[in-house]
N, C-alpha and C positions, 0 to 999 in steps of 0.2 A: 504494500500500500504506500508507494512513494508519494511524498507531498511535493508541493511546488518548490520547497527549499532543497530537497535532497540532491537533485542533480547539480544545482548551482553550487551548493556548499561542497559537495564531494569533488566537483571539478576545480573549485577554488583551492583545494588543498591536495590535488592529485599527486603532486611530487612527494607528499608525505606517506603515501600508501600504495602507489601503483606498482611498485616492484614486489610487493608482498601479497596483494589481494587482487582478485577479479570480482568486481561488484556487479551484481545482477539486480535490476529494478523489476520487482514483481508487478503483476497486473491483476486487477485494475488499479488505477491510481486512486489516491485518497479522495479526490473530488469527483471520481467516477463510480464510486462504490454505491450501488443501489441498495434499497432496503431489502430486496429479495436476493441479494448476493448469497450464494450457498457457502457460508463461512466454515461450517464444519467439514464439508467435502474438500474445500480448499486446504484447510489445515491438514487433514489426513493425507491428501495427495502430496503436499509439499514435505511433510514429515517423512514420507517414504523415500525421498531422494537421498542418495548417498554421496552426492558431490557438493554438499553444503558444509562449510566450516563454521558458520555463525549466521544469525539472523536478527535484525532489529528494525524498528520503524520509528520515525519521528511523528507519525500520525497518531493523534490522540485517540481517534475512534474511527474504525475499529482496529487500526493497525497495531497499536501497542499490545493489545490482548492477543491478537492473531499471531504476532511474531513470538510472543512468550509461549503460546501453546505449541507452535511448530518446534521451537527450540526444546521444550520439555519433552515432547513426544519423540523427537529425533535424538535425544540424549546429548544435546548441545548446551553450552553455557547460556544462561538466561534466567529471568525471574519466573516464579510459579505463576501461571495465568490467573489463579485464584487471587493471589496477592495483588496483581495488576487490577483485576476487576474490583476488588474491595477498595483499593486506593482511589479508583476512578469513580465509584458510586458515591455521590456527595454525602448521602446520609450515613452509609456504612463507614465511609472515610471519617466523617465527623465523630462518629462513635469511637473509632480507634484513636483519633486525636485526643478526644476527651479523656480516654484512659491513660494515654502516654504523656500528654502535655496539656493538662487541664487549664493551666494559666494562660495558654495561647489559643484556646478554643472559644470561638464566639458562640453565643447562645443560638440554638437552632431548633426547628421542629419540622415535621412532615406536613405537606399540603397535598390533599387528595383533590385533583382538579375536577373530579366528577361530583364532589360534595364539599366545596370549599367554604369553610366558616372562618371566623376570626382566628388567626394563628395564635398558638399558645404564648409566643414571645411578644405578641402585641404589635402595634404599628408605631412608627414606621419600621419596615423591615425590607430586606433585599431578597427577592424571590427569583429562583432560577430552576431549570430542570435538574433532576438528580444526575442526569448524564446529558451533556450537550457538547457543542463545539463552538469555538470562538466565544462570543457573548450572546448567542442566540437566546432570545426570550428571557433574558436576565435584566431585571430592573428594580429600582426602588419603588415600593408600594406604600401608600399612605393611608388608604381606607379599604374597607371590605368591598365596597362597590368597585373600586379601582382594581382590586385583586380579581374579583369575579369577571369583570369585563376583560381583563388581560387573559385569563385562562380560557375564556369562552371564544377567543378569536379563532376563526377557521384555520389559520396557519398553525396555531398551537395544537389544535386537535389533529391536524394532519401530521405534525411533528411527532406527537405521542403515538399515533397509530402506525406510522411508517418508519421514521428514523430510528426508533428504539428496537425494532425487530432483531437486528443482528446482536445487539447487546443482550437482550433477553435470551436469545438462543445460546450465546456464549455462557451466560450465567447458569443456565439449566445444566450444561455439561460440566462446567468447571467450578461454579460457585455454590451449587446446591439449590435448595428450594427457598421460598419465602421472600424473595426480593423481586420487585417489579420496577423496571426502569422508567415507567411512564409517569411516576409521581414527580412532584416539585418539592423543593426545600425552601423554607423561610429562614433567613439568618439575620442576626443582629447587624445593624448598619455600622460599619467600621469607618472610622475617620483617620486622617493622617496620611503620611507619605506611603506610597505603594511601591513594592519592589518584587523582584523574583530572585529567590535563592536557588542556585543551581549546584548540582553535585552528582556523584555516582557511587555505586556500591560495587566494589570489585569482588569481595568475598563476604566478610561479615561486618566490617565497620564502614558505615556511610562516611563519605568525605565530601565536604562542600568545596566548591572551586571559585565561587564569585557571587556577587550580588549586583543585580542590574536595576537601576532606577526606572520607574514608569512615570511618564508625564502625560497629561491629558490636554485636549483642546479646552480652552477656557469655558467654564459653565457646563461641561458635558462629562460623560464617562467614556468617551471615545479616545483611544490611545493616540497621542500625537508623536511620541518619541520614547525610545528606550535607550538609556545611557549606561555605559559600563566604563570604569567601576563606579559603584555607588558613592554618593556624596554624604550619606548618613554618618553620624558619629560612630567612632569605634565601638562604643558601648552598645549601640543599637545593633551593629553588625555582629558582634560577638553573641548577643542574645539570640539573634535570628539563626546564626550558625548552630548554636547549641540546640535550639528547638528543632531545627531541620534534622539534625543527626538523631535525636531521640525519637522523633516522629517516624522517620524512615526505618530505623532499626525495629521499632514496634510493628511496623507493617510487614516485615519479613521480606522485603525486596532484595534481590541478589543479582549481580552481574547486569546491571542496567543503570541508566541515567535517571535522574529525577529533577523536577523543578517545582518549587513551592512558592506560590504568590503569597506575600505577607503585607501587613500594614503596620506602621509604626506611629503611635499616637504621641510620641515625645517621652513616653515613660515605659510603655510595654509594647511587645510585638504580638501580633495575632495572625493566625493562619487564615488566608482567604480560600486557598484551594491547593490541593496536592495533585501533581501530574506525574505519573510514573513512567516518564519517557524523556528522551533528549529534547531540548528546545532547538529545533532546527534553525529558527530565525536568528538565534544568538550565536550560532556556532562560530562564525568568522569574527564576531566581536572579541571572543577569547583569542582567536588567532592573531588579531591585530594587537591586543594588549599583552597576552600571555605567551604568544609564540606557538600555540598549538590550537588548531581548529578542532573543536570537540567532535566533529564528525569523524575525523581520523582517529581520535581516541576511542570512539565507539567501536570501530572495527577491531581494535585490540581487545576491548572489553568483552565483546560477544564471541570472540574466538578463543577466549581463555588465556590470552597472553597477560603478562605482568603489566600493570598500569600504574604509572607514576604521574604526579601533577606538581608543577612548580609555578606559582603565580609570577607575573612579570615576564620579561624576556622578549616581548614582542617589539614591533617597530613603532608602536604608538602608545601614548599614555592614556588615550581615551578612544572610545568607539561608540557608535550609535546606530540604531535601526530606526528609520523614519518612514512611517506610513502617511501618505498623502490622501486626504479625504474630501468628499463633498457631503453637504448636509441637506441638500434640496435637489429636486429634479434638475438635471443639468444636461446640456448638449455638449458633446465633445467636438469642438471645432478643429482642434489640432492635437495630435499625440505622437510621440516619437515611435518610429518603427525599429526593427531589430538593428539595422545599421546605425541609426542615430543613437540608440542605447549603447552600442559598442563604442561609438565615438566618445560619449560622455564618460564611460568607464575607463577608456584609455586616457582621457584628459585628466581624470582624478584617480590616480593609482589607488589600488586596494578598495575600490568601490564596487559593490554589487548592486545592480539595479534592474528592475523590470516593471513593465506596465501591465495593467489588467483591463485596459480600455483601448479602443481604436477610434480614429477620426470618423465622425459621422454617427457615433453611437449615442443613444439616449440612456442616461443613467437615472433610474427612477425607482429602483427596488432596494429598500433599506432594511428589509425584514430579516434576512438570513445572515446578518453579522452581529451588530450591536443594536439593531432596531432604529438607529438614528442617523447612521452615516453609511457611506460606501467607500471602501478603500480602493483607489484607482491606481496606485503606484507605491512601491516600496524601494528604498535604497539604504544600504549599509555603508558606513564610512568610518575613517579613522582620522585622528588629529592628535597633536601633542599638547594642546591646552583646550580648556572649555571655550575660550574666546575663538580659537581657530576652528573648533568643532562647529560652533554656531555660524561662523562666516562661511565655512566650506558647505554647510548644509544649505545656506541661502544660495550659494553659487551653483550647487548641483541642481537645486530646484529650478533655478532660472535656466540652466543649460538644457534641462529636459524639454523645455519649450512647450509645455501644455497650454492650450487655449481652451478654456471652459466657459460656457455661458449658462448661468442659472436661469431657469424658466419660471 
């Protein structure tokens, strides 16, 4: 289940792995996996192959669980698929967090979309599917009427009936009974700075490798930029690293990457979400700052090789991933083609960029990402100071040459 990041990131660090590995990208891709995809047949077929040394996926759903299941059935290094499912299911994951790191666990409760009453934790709360992708159907809810209206939307009903089929199928084989992925979770609204703590588990001890700051478009919950390394104080980062290691150890994950979204309110850190997979979007940020693209590290991890991590050592002091967005129906009057993107990346070394729109396209569907915006381009860059990072971001945005007209 390759994602849009995998080929780009692995190509960016090809010289670090091409003499030792042959990489095969499975089909279908992450964005082409339909609700009726025969996940169990696919797992069984791939696990019978004898020419695979390791398997992993940066796909949150269903790739992470599928790759874990293939590895386990084939006797290859990798996490238990049940551990991946439990970490991925937001209610089960919260229960495990509550047992392992109660001080970092937000209050939460289950929401039955077919019979939604006032949540036990009260309003306001943050409501999201127990298993989703991106930020689909996740939002702050202030009243019961608002909650019921949100859950009764046709696209939410379609999401619950179709999108969750592979998850429930996987859970029935690897997770046991009693869990339905079609529910929602209501969580305490968390305030403060938001970050992503990344790391991996080689054998028994989880190791954190870095913290990435999350920035938002003003007045929204839409991501505007991710910056590495974090600007949070050392005390906050130490607390977050400790929480991450305790949490992941309790979840029993092995031979895999993880990333944990957290919030820092100035005094305490809280877990927002646990993702039992590599963050493909940030792989080259570590390459720029730490000298090792985490995609290359993942190949060693899932083939059973020794894995070591040393921070620093890259060509840049800072790196960022920048998603460009629109927030209203928009006509794309001009967008760079493949050759123009290549020219921009050549002009700004160590930059990865691609566009998700073409000239003449109408952008008017904001449902299936964060509900408020559409990401039309992403680029990753490096710099040696924050001032240089900001200036280079502006220069790259200008060089891409988009012409967009809001309607």
